[in-house]
N, C-alpha and C positions, 0 to 999 in steps of 0.2 A: 732456962732454955739451953739446949746443947749448942756448944760452939760449932763454928763452920768446920774446924779441923776434926771434931768429933764426928760430925755427920759425914765428912768425906772419908774418915776412917772405916765407917760402917758400910760405905758403898765400895770400898776396895775390892778387887777381884779375889784376894785371899779370904775375906769374910764371906763373900758369895760362894766361893767354892767350899768352904767349910759348911755353910748351910745346906748346900746341895748334897754334900756327902752324908750329913746327918739325916736329912730327909730320905735319901736313898736307903740308909740303914733302917730307918723305921718302916719304910715300905716293904723291905725284904723280910724284916722281922714279922710284920703283920701277915705277909703272904705265907711265911713258914709256919706260923701259929694256925693259919686256916687249913693248910695242908696236914698238919699233925692232928688237928682236931677232927676233921672230916674224912680224911683218907688215910690217916695214921702213917704218913709219909715223913721221914726225917731227912732234912736236907743236909748233905755233906758240907762241912766248913769251907772247903775250897770252892765248891759251887756257889755257896752263899756269897763268899767274897767276890767271886767272878761276876755274879748277877748284880750285887751292889755296886761294883765298879762300873759295869756296863750302863746301869741306869744313871749313875752320877755323871758319866762321860756324855751320855745322850742328852741329858738335861743341860750340861754345860755347853755342848755344841749349839743347842737351840737358844740358849741365853747369849750366845756369841761371845763366850770367853775366848781368850787367845788359845791357839792350838796347843801350846805346852800344858795348859790347864786341863784340857780334854785328856791328854796323855797321863797326866798326874792323877786325875780322878779315876781312870780306868785301872791303873797299876797300884794305887795306894792300898786298897783292901787286900789285894793278893800279896803285896810285899809284907804287910803286917802278919798275915797268916804264915808266910815263909819265914819271917824273923822269929815267930813264936816256936816253929818246929826245929829251928837250928839251936834253940836253948842258949842263945848268946848271953853273956854276963851283962848286968844292968850298966856297968860303966861303959860299955861299947856304945850303947845308945846316948849316954850322957856326953861322951866325946863327939859323936856325930852331931848331936844337937848344938853343942858349943861351937864346933867348927862351921856349921851351917849359919849360925847366928852371927859369927864374926865375919863371915864371908858376904852374906846377903843382908846385913843389918838394916839397910834402908829400903830394901825392895818392897816391904809391906806398904810403906808410906808413899814412896815415889813411883812404884810400879815399874821401876827400871832395874832388871836383873844385871848381873855382871856379864859385859860383853867385851871380849878382847878385840882389838882393831886389826893390826897386822903391819908388816914392814912396808908393804906397797902403799898403804894409806900414809905412813910416816913420810915416805919419800914424796908424795904428792903435796903434803902439807909443807914440807921444806921448800919445795919448788914454788909454792905460793907466797912464801915469806919475802918481803921486799929486801933489798940489799942493805938498807939502814937497820940500826938496832931497833928491835920492837919488843913489846911485852905480849906474851902469849899465855893463855889459861887454858887448861884442859879440865872441863867439868865432869866429874865422874872419871877421874884418871886411872882407876883401877890400880894395876901393878906398876904403872909408870913408864911402860915401854915407849910411848910416843914422846914424852918430854925428855926422857934420858937419851933417846936417839938424836932428837933436835939439839939437845945440849952439847952433844959431841960435834955436831955439824956447825952450830952457830953459837959458840960460847960467849960471844959479846952481847947476845940477847938475854932478856929476862924471861924465866919460865916459872909458871905456878900451876901445880896440880891440886885439885880439890876433890876429896873422896869422903863419903859419909860412912862406909863400911870399915870397921877398925882393922881387919886382917889385911886387905889390900892396901890401905893406907900405910900400915907398918911395914909391909914388904917393900913398897915403893920408897919409903923414907930411908930404910936401911940400904937399899940398893943405891940411893943418891949419896949416902954417906960413905959407903964402901969404895965408890968409884970417884968420889970428889966431884960429882956433877953439879953444875950451876943451876940447880932446880930446887924449888921449895915445894914440898908436898904438905897440904894442910888437911887436917881431919875436921871438915867443916861442910856446911851446906852452901852450895853456890848461890843460893838466894841472899846469902849474907854478904856476898861480893857486890862491887859496883862495876858493871861491865865497862864503864867509861874509863876505868884505869887500865884497859888492855886494847892492843891493836888488833889481836886475833883471839877470837873465842872459839874453841873446838869442842864439839859435843858428839858423843856416841851414846844416845839415850834410848828412848823407846817412844812409840806413837802417843801414849797418854801425856808425856812430858813436853811435847813439841809446842803446843799452844802457849803454856806458861813461859816457856823459854823465849819464844818470839815476842811476847808481850814485854818481857824484861829487857830483851835486846832492843826493841823499838824505844823504849823509855830512856835507856841508859847509854847505849853505845854511841860513840863520838863519830863525826864525819871522817871518812877515810878507813874506818876500821872494818873488819870482815867477820862474819859469823860463818863457821863451817859445821856442817852436820853430815856424819857418815851414816849412810843407809836410809835415814828416815827424813822425809820431806815435811814441810809446814804447809798445812792445808790452806788452799786459797792464796797462797803467797809463792809464785813461781820464783825459783832461784835466779840469781844473775848469771851464774855459770855452774856447770856440772862436769865432773870427770869420772869416767869408768874405771873402777878398780878391777882389772881384768882377772886377777887370781880368784876372785870371789864373785865376779859379775854383779857387783853392787856399786851404787853411785855415791860419790862424795859431792855434796851440794854446797854451794856458797852464796851468801848474800852481802853485798856491799852497802855501806851506810854513807 
């Protein structure tokens, strides 16, 4: 019997998108064969790719995949055709693939792409920190901007960043070393942490990750601690407070335990 993780992997949006793209390819191939056989019409490659992308995008829309998947589905076949006409060397595609893999290493499993937050969010988080020394963790810390900024403002506190994707983690680790910031960046999964070790947990994830995040927080966070989520709410659990990030017109939500 397949494990739960294996079943979840097959249900991931990336797998769904791939299956939709293959189905669209087969449909357009079938239609082109019919036209060639009965009407002696040969479809231009660019038109073929455009129709395939349009069908894939339409199916993705009705399957309620996230908007960026609809855009990817529409553009993917056309970009492949464009790349083939440019006659780029194979090493170019290898480098692009390696870079994408290092940057979005965890996206397939977690469904959380890389999202930078911004300086206004960092200021709001700093304002929410108590005057006493506290431990703060940023789960999905990306390039480390939030914690490096907080480390300058509150050097007496302890800061930990957790990132699954190797490239963002390496950049944040190097940045901390170069400036001597009191921040630790871990190449790890936040599920391996215990939230009870921290006073503030900051998350900038994505809607699919919010329910598991809340379940872990309820089980582990200690009284008096705070869970912060930028942009994404927790369904059926109203926040205790929220602050508008005016530069982006997006909310920072907070839950007290």
